[in-house]
C-alpha positions as CSV (number, residue, x, y, z in Angstrom):
1,M,19.0,6.2,14.6
2,A,19.6,2.8,13.0
3,D,19.2,2.5,9.3
4,P,16.3,0.3,8.0
5,R,18.5,-0.5,5.0
6,E,20.2,-3.0,7.2
7,C,17.2,-5.3,6.7
8,P,18.2,-7.9,4.0
9,A,14.5,-8.4,3.0
10,L,14.6,-4.9,1.4
11,R,17.0,-6.1,-1.2
12,A,15.2,-9.3,-2.2
13,G,13.8,-9.8,-5.7
14,P,10.2,-9.8,-6.9
15,V,7.6,-12.3,-5.6
16,T,5.3,-14.5,-7.7
17,S,2.4,-15.4,-5.5
18,V,0.1,-14.0,-2.7
19,V,1.7,-16.3,-0.2
20,E,5.1,-14.9,-1.1
21,V,3.8,-11.4,-0.7
22,I,2.6,-12.2,2.8
23,D,5.9,-13.8,3.7
24,R,8.0,-10.9,2.3
25,L,5.9,-8.3,4.1
26,A,6.4,-10.2,7.4
27,E,10.1,-10.3,6.8
28,I,10.3,-6.6,6.0
29,R,8.1,-5.7,9.0
30,D,10.1,-7.8,11.4
31,G,13.5,-7.0,10.0
32,T,13.1,-3.2,9.9
33,A,11.4,-3.2,13.3
34,K,14.5,-4.8,14.8
35,V,16.8,-2.0,13.7
36,A,14.3,0.9,13.6
37,P,11.2,0.1,15.6
38,A,9.2,3.2,14.7
39,C,10.2,3.6,11.1
40,G,7.7,4.1,8.3
41,I,8.6,0.9,6.5
42,A,7.8,-1.3,9.6
43,E,4.5,0.5,10.3
44,F,3.2,0.5,6.7
45,S,4.3,-3.2,6.2
46,E,2.3,-4.1,9.3
47,L,-0.8,-2.6,7.7
48,Y,-0.1,-4.0,4.3
49,L,0.4,-7.5,5.7
50,T,-3.0,-7.3,7.5
51,I,-4.8,-6.2,4.3
52,T,-3.0,-8.9,2.2
53,Q,-3.9,-11.6,4.6
54,G,-7.5,-10.5,4.2
55,I,-7.2,-10.7,0.4
56,R,-5.7,-14.2,0.7
57,D,-8.6,-15.3,2.9
58,R,-11.1,-14.0,0.4
59,I,-9.4,-15.7,-2.5
60,E,-9.4,-19.0,-0.6
61,Q,-13.1,-18.5,0.2
62,G,-13.6,-19.1,-3.5
63,D,-16.8,-17.1,-4.2
64,F,-16.0,-13.6,-3.1
65,F,-14.1,-12.4,-6.2
66,A,-15.4,-13.2,-9.7
67,D,-11.9,-14.1,-10.9
68,N,-9.6,-15.2,-8.1
69,R,-6.7,-15.7,-10.5
70,Y,-6.9,-12.1,-11.7
71,L,-7.1,-10.7,-8.2
72,A,-4.1,-12.7,-7.2
73,R,-2.1,-11.5,-10.2
74,L,-3.1,-7.9,-9.4
75,D,-2.1,-8.4,-5.7
76,V,1.3,-9.6,-6.7
77,S,1.9,-6.9,-9.4
78,F,0.8,-4.3,-6.9
79,A,3.1,-5.6,-4.1
80,N,6.1,-5.8,-6.4
81,R,5.8,-2.1,-7.0
82,Y,6.4,-1.6,-3.3
83,F,9.2,-4.1,-3.2
84,D,10.9,-2.5,-6.3
85,A,10.9,0.9,-4.5
86,L,12.4,-0.6,-1.4
87,R,15.1,-2.4,-3.4
88,A,16.0,0.8,-5.2
89,W,16.2,2.8,-2.0
90,A,18.2,0.2,-0.1
91,G,20.6,0.0,-3.0
92,G,21.1,3.7,-3.2
93,Q,19.3,3.9,-6.6
94,R,16.7,6.4,-7.8
95,T,13.5,6.0,-5.8
96,P,10.1,7.5,-6.4
97,R,9.7,10.6,-4.3
98,S,6.3,9.4,-3.0
99,W,8.1,6.4,-1.4
100,Q,11.2,8.2,-0.4
101,V,9.3,10.6,1.8
102,L,8.1,7.6,3.8
103,F,11.3,5.6,3.8
104,E,13.3,8.5,5.1
105,A,10.7,9.7,7.7
106,P,12.5,10.3,11.0
107,D,12.5,7.3,13.4
108,S,12.1,9.7,16.4
109,G,8.8,8.6,17.9
110,E,7.3,12.0,17.1
111,L,5.2,10.6,14.2
112,M,2.3,8.3,15.1
113,A,2.1,4.8,13.6
114,I,-1.2,5.7,11.9
115,Q,0.5,8.6,10.1
116,L,3.3,6.5,8.9
117,A,1.0,3.7,7.7
118,G,-1.2,6.3,6.1
119,A,1.7,7.8,4.2
120,G,2.5,4.3,2.9
121,V,-1.1,3.7,1.8
122,N,-1.0,7.1,0.0
123,A,2.1,6.2,-2.0
124,H,1.0,2.7,-2.8
125,I,-2.5,3.7,-4.0
126,N,-1.9,7.1,-5.6
127,F,1.4,6.1,-7.3
128,D,1.4,2.3,-7.8
129,L,-2.1,1.0,-8.1
130,A,-3.0,2.4,-11.5
131,V,0.2,1.0,-13.0
132,A,-0.3,-2.4,-11.4
133,T,-3.9,-2.5,-12.7
134,V,-2.9,-1.7,-16.2
135,D,0.0,-4.2,-16.2
136,T,-2.2,-6.9,-14.8
137,G,-5.0,-6.4,-17.4
138,R,-2.6,-6.3,-20.3
139,E,-0.8,-9.5,-19.0
140,A,-4.2,-11.2,-18.8
141,G,-4.8,-10.3,-22.5
142,D,-7.8,-8.0,-21.7
143,A,-9.0,-5.9,-24.7
144,E,-10.1,-3.1,-22.4
145,L,-9.6,-2.1,-18.8
146,D,-13.1,-2.4,-17.5
147,T,-14.7,-5.7,-18.4
148,G,-17.3,-5.4,-15.7
149,A,-16.1,-8.3,-13.6
150,R,-12.6,-6.7,-13.3
151,R,-14.0,-3.4,-12.0
152,E,-16.3,-5.2,-9.5
153,D,-13.4,-7.3,-8.2
154,Y,-11.3,-4.2,-7.9
155,A,-14.0,-2.5,-5.9
156,K,-14.4,-5.5,-3.6
157,V,-10.9,-4.9,-2.2
158,N,-12.4,-1.8,-0.5
159,D,-14.6,-4.2,1.6
160,V,-11.6,-6.2,2.6
161,F,-9.8,-3.0,3.7
162,A,-12.7,-1.9,5.8
163,E,-12.9,-5.3,7.5
164,R,-9.2,-5.4,8.3
165,M,-9.1,-1.8,9.5
166,D,-10.7,-2.8,12.8
167,V,-8.0,-5.3,13.5
168,L,-5.2,-2.8,12.6
169,L,-6.6,0.1,14.6
170,H,-7.2,-2.1,17.7
171,N,-3.5,-3.2,17.5
172,V,-2.3,0.4,17.1
173,F,-4.4,1.7,20.1
174,E,-3.3,-1.2,22.3
175,A,0.4,-0.6,21.4
176,Q,0.0,3.1,22.3
177,A,-1.9,2.2,25.5
178,V,-4.9,4.2,24.4
179,K,-7.6,3.4,27.0
180,G,-10.8,4.9,28.3
181,Q,-14.5,4.9,27.7
182,D,-14.3,6.7,24.3
183,Q,-11.8,4.2,22.8
184,E,-14.5,2.3,20.9
185,H,-15.9,5.5,19.5
186,R,-12.5,6.7,18.4
187,L,-11.7,3.4,16.8
188,S,-15.0,3.4,14.9
189,A,-14.7,7.0,13.7
190,L,-11.1,6.6,12.6
191,G,-11.9,3.4,10.9
192,R,-14.7,4.9,8.9
193,L,-12.6,7.9,8.0
194,M,-9.7,5.8,6.7
195,T,-12.0,3.5,4.8
196,R,-13.6,6.5,3.0
197,V,-10.2,8.0,2.2
198,V,-8.9,4.7,0.8
199,T,-12.1,4.2,-1.2
200,A,-11.8,7.6,-2.8
201,A,-8.1,7.1,-3.5
202,R,-8.8,3.8,-5.2
203,Q,-11.4,5.4,-7.4
204,F,-8.9,8.1,-8.5
205,A,-6.4,5.3,-9.1
206,W,-8.9,3.5,-11.4
207,E,-9.3,6.8,-13.3
208,D,-5.6,7.1,-13.6
209,A,-5.5,3.5,-15.0
210,E,-8.0,4.5,-17.6
211,E,-5.7,7.2,-18.8
212,L,-2.7,4.9,-18.8
213,W,-4.5,2.1,-20.6
214,V,-4.4,3.9,-23.9
215,L,-0.7,4.8,-23.7
216,P,2.3,2.6,-24.7
217,R,4.0,1.3,-21.6
218,R,7.3,2.9,-22.6
219,S,6.4,6.3,-24.0
220,R,6.9,10.0,-23.0
221,A,3.2,10.3,-22.3
222,W,3.2,7.3,-20.0
223,D,6.4,8.6,-18.2
224,A,4.8,12.0,-17.8
225,K,1.6,10.6,-16.3
226,E,3.6,8.4,-13.9
227,A,5.7,11.3,-12.9
228,S,2.6,13.4,-12.2
229,M,1.2,10.6,-10.0
230,D,4.5,10.5,-8.1
231,T,4.4,14.2,-7.5
232,V,0.8,14.2,-6.2
233,A,1.5,11.3,-3.9
234,Y,4.7,12.9,-2.7
235,L,2.9,16.1,-1.8
236,V,0.1,14.3,0.0
237,G,2.7,12.1,1.8
238,R,4.6,15.1,3.0
239,G,1.4,16.6,4.4
240,L,0.6,13.4,6.3
241,L,4.0,13.3,7.9
242,V,3.7,16.6,9.7
243,D,4.3,16.5,13.4
244,L,0.9,16.8,15.2
245,P,0.5,18.6,18.5
246,G,0.6,16.4,21.5
C-alpha cells in the first residue's frame, strides 16, 4: 500500500481564506488519491471540499448568513484544525487519535467511501469544531459565545450540508456502480440519516464550545476537555471503520 504521506499538500502551512481552504482540499484529495486511491484522507477531503464549496457559494450569495465575515473566519479556523492534524501526522509528530484512526485506516478497498468520509466528519466535528468556534469568537472580540446571530449562522451550515449531501452521495453511488430502481430511495434515506447525524453532532459541538468558552485557552481544564473530546471522537471513529458484511 502506498503511503499518503507522499502527498506534499499534507505538509503545507495554514490557510487564510475560504478560497485557500478549497484549493488546499482539492490538492489533498488529488494528491493522496494518486498514491492511495481508497485512503480515508482522499475520501474525507472530497466530502469536505463539496461542503466548503457550498459554504463559499452561500457567502457569495450575500444574504444567507447574517455575518459573512464571521462565517468565513470560522470556516478557515475549522479547516486549519484538519490541516494541522495532517501536517503533524505527515511529519511523524503527535497526532490526535481521532484523526489518526482515519489517516491510518487500511487502503484495502474493504472500507466503503461513505465510512471513511463519515469517520472524517466525526473527527472534525466532535474534536475540532468546538475549539474552532471558541477561537473564532474570541478573535472577533465577542463578549460571549452566543450572540444570537452567531448561533443562527452556525446552525445554517446544517442546511448547506444537507444540500450538498445529495451531490456527494450521487457521486459515491455512481463511482461504486450502484444501480437499480431503489437507488433513489437509498440515496434519499442515507442523505437524511447523515444530515440528522451531522446536525446532532454539531449541536453537541456547540455545547462543548460553551464549556470551553469559560476556560483559559492554555490551562489544564482546557487540555482535559480537549483530550476528552479526542477520546470520544476516536471511539466513534473506530466504530465507523469496522468492516461491514458484503
